[in-house]
C-alpha positions as CSV (number, residue, x, y, z in Angstrom):
1,L,16.9,-13.9,41.7
2,A,13.2,-14.6,42.2
3,E,12.3,-11.0,41.1
4,S,14.6,-10.8,38.3
5,E,13.2,-14.1,36.9
6,K,9.4,-12.8,37.4
7,T,10.4,-9.6,35.6
8,I,12.0,-11.5,32.7
9,K,9.0,-14.0,32.3
10,E,6.6,-10.6,32.2
11,L,8.7,-9.2,29.8
12,Q,8.8,-12.4,27.8
13,E,5.1,-12.4,27.7
14,Q,4.9,-9.0,26.6
15,I,7.2,-9.7,23.7
16,E,4.9,-12.8,22.9
17,S,1.7,-11.0,23.1
18,T,3.4,-8.0,20.7
19,F,4.5,-10.1,18.1
20,N,1.2,-12.1,18.1
21,S,-0.4,-8.7,17.9
22,Q,2.0,-7.6,14.9
23,R,1.5,-10.9,13.0
24,E,-2.4,-10.5,12.9
25,M,-2.1,-7.1,11.7
26,Y,0.7,-8.3,9.1
27,N,-2.0,-11.1,8.0
28,E,-4.8,-8.9,7.7
29,L,-3.1,-6.4,5.8
30,H,-1.6,-8.9,3.5
31,N,-5.2,-10.2,2.8
32,S,-6.8,-6.8,2.1
33,V,-3.8,-6.2,-0.4
34,Y,-4.4,-9.8,-2.2
35,I,-8.3,-9.0,-1.9
36,N,-7.7,-5.4,-3.7
37,K,-5.4,-6.9,-6.2
38,H,-8.1,-9.7,-6.9
39,L,-11.1,-7.1,-7.5
40,L,-8.5,-4.6,-9.3
41,N,-7.9,-7.6,-12.1
42,L,-11.9,-7.9,-12.5
43,L,-13.1,-4.7,-12.8
44,P,-14.3,-4.3,-16.7
45,D,-13.2,-1.0,-17.0
46,I,-9.4,-1.7,-16.1
47,T,-6.5,-3.2,-18.1
48,R,-3.0,-4.3,-16.9
49,K,-0.2,-4.5,-19.1
50,Q,3.2,-4.9,-18.2
51,G,6.6,-3.2,-20.1
52,F,9.3,-1.5,-19.4
53,I,9.1,2.4,-19.5
54,K,11.5,3.9,-22.2
55,E,10.6,7.4,-21.8
56,V,8.8,9.8,-19.4
57,R,7.2,13.1,-20.7
58,K,5.8,15.6,-18.3
59,E,5.2,18.3,-20.8
60,D,1.7,19.4,-21.3
61,E,0.4,16.1,-21.9
62,H,1.9,13.4,-19.7
63,S,3.1,10.3,-21.6
64,L,5.1,7.4,-21.6
65,T,7.0,5.2,-24.2
66,I,6.5,1.4,-23.3
67,D,7.9,-1.5,-24.5
68,Y,5.6,-3.8,-23.6
69,A,6.8,-6.9,-21.8
70,S,5.5,-9.7,-19.2
71,W,6.5,-11.6,-15.8
72,E,5.9,-15.1,-16.4
73,E,5.8,-17.5,-13.5
74,N,8.0,-20.5,-14.5
75,K,9.4,-23.0,-12.1
76,D,12.2,-24.3,-14.0
77,A,13.7,-20.7,-14.1
78,P,16.3,-19.6,-11.9
79,N,13.9,-17.1,-9.8
80,D,10.8,-19.3,-10.3
81,G,10.0,-17.0,-13.1
82,E,11.1,-15.0,-16.0
83,V,10.5,-11.7,-18.6
84,I,9.1,-12.3,-21.6
85,N,9.7,-9.6,-24.3
86,E,9.9,-11.5,-27.7
87,Q,9.8,-8.6,-29.8
88,V,10.3,-5.0,-29.3
89,N,6.5,-3.4,-29.3
90,I,7.3,0.1,-28.3
91,E,4.1,2.2,-27.6
92,Q,3.5,6.0,-26.7
93,I,0.7,6.0,-24.1
94,S,-1.2,8.6,-22.1
95,V,-1.1,9.2,-18.5
96,H,-4.0,10.2,-16.4
97,P,-3.5,13.7,-14.7
98,D,-3.9,12.1,-11.3
99,V,-1.8,9.1,-12.0
100,E,-0.4,7.3,-8.9
101,V,3.1,6.1,-8.9
102,F,5.1,3.2,-6.6
103,I,8.4,2.6,-7.0
104,L,10.5,-0.1,-5.5
105,N,12.9,1.1,-2.5
106,G,14.7,-2.4,-1.8
107,A,11.7,-4.9,-2.2
108,M,9.0,-2.6,-0.8
109,L,7.0,-0.4,-2.9
110,G,6.8,3.5,-2.0
111,Y,4.7,6.5,-3.4
112,Q,6.2,8.9,-5.5
113,T,4.4,11.5,-7.5
114,F,4.4,11.5,-11.3
115,E,6.5,14.8,-11.3
116,D,9.0,13.4,-9.2
117,F,9.1,10.2,-11.2
118,E,12.7,9.4,-12.9
119,L,13.4,6.6,-14.7
120,P,16.3,4.4,-13.1
121,E,19.8,3.5,-14.7
122,Y,18.2,-0.2,-15.1
123,D,15.4,-1.2,-17.1
124,G,12.6,-1.8,-14.4
125,L,9.3,-3.8,-15.2
126,Y,6.1,-1.7,-14.3
127,N,2.7,-2.9,-13.9
128,L,0.5,-0.2,-15.9
129,Y,-3.1,0.1,-15.6
130,F,-5.4,2.0,-17.8
131,I,-8.8,3.0,-17.9
132,K,-10.3,4.4,-21.1
133,N,-6.7,4.1,-22.8
134,E,-5.1,6.3,-20.0
135,V,-2.5,5.1,-17.4
136,V,-4.2,5.7,-14.1
137,L,-1.7,3.6,-11.7
138,I,2.2,2.5,-12.3
139,T,3.8,0.1,-10.1
140,Q,7.3,-1.5,-10.3
141,Q,7.4,-4.9,-10.8
142,Y,9.8,-6.7,-8.0
143,L,11.6,-9.3,-9.9
144,P,13.6,-11.9,-7.6
């Protein structure tokens, strides 16, 4: 019995150590992401807009048709925020040949090539990052 209790205690200590290590790595990764987002938003040549992608064109010149909208925090709204799209503002925009695309899989973003990018059946809100009027990064916005 004493040997079993000793083994259980060792396993509990090992689990706690692993948990603490994982939490530290998560916090480090979280902070790195926050730092990168902050820097990205401050770079002078990069602009960020949000909108609903209405059409994806993959012919010679890659392009998207966008209805601009935005996610605004609002503590009075049911999910602490709301999509603002007061008027239809549709525009066709150019996509850089090396665009990166990150799409939600549940609540987590996952990488997808532009060639594999297909619009879902529902309207998703996307973050579009531009350099010189070309989209260089597309990330799907999580909406609670």
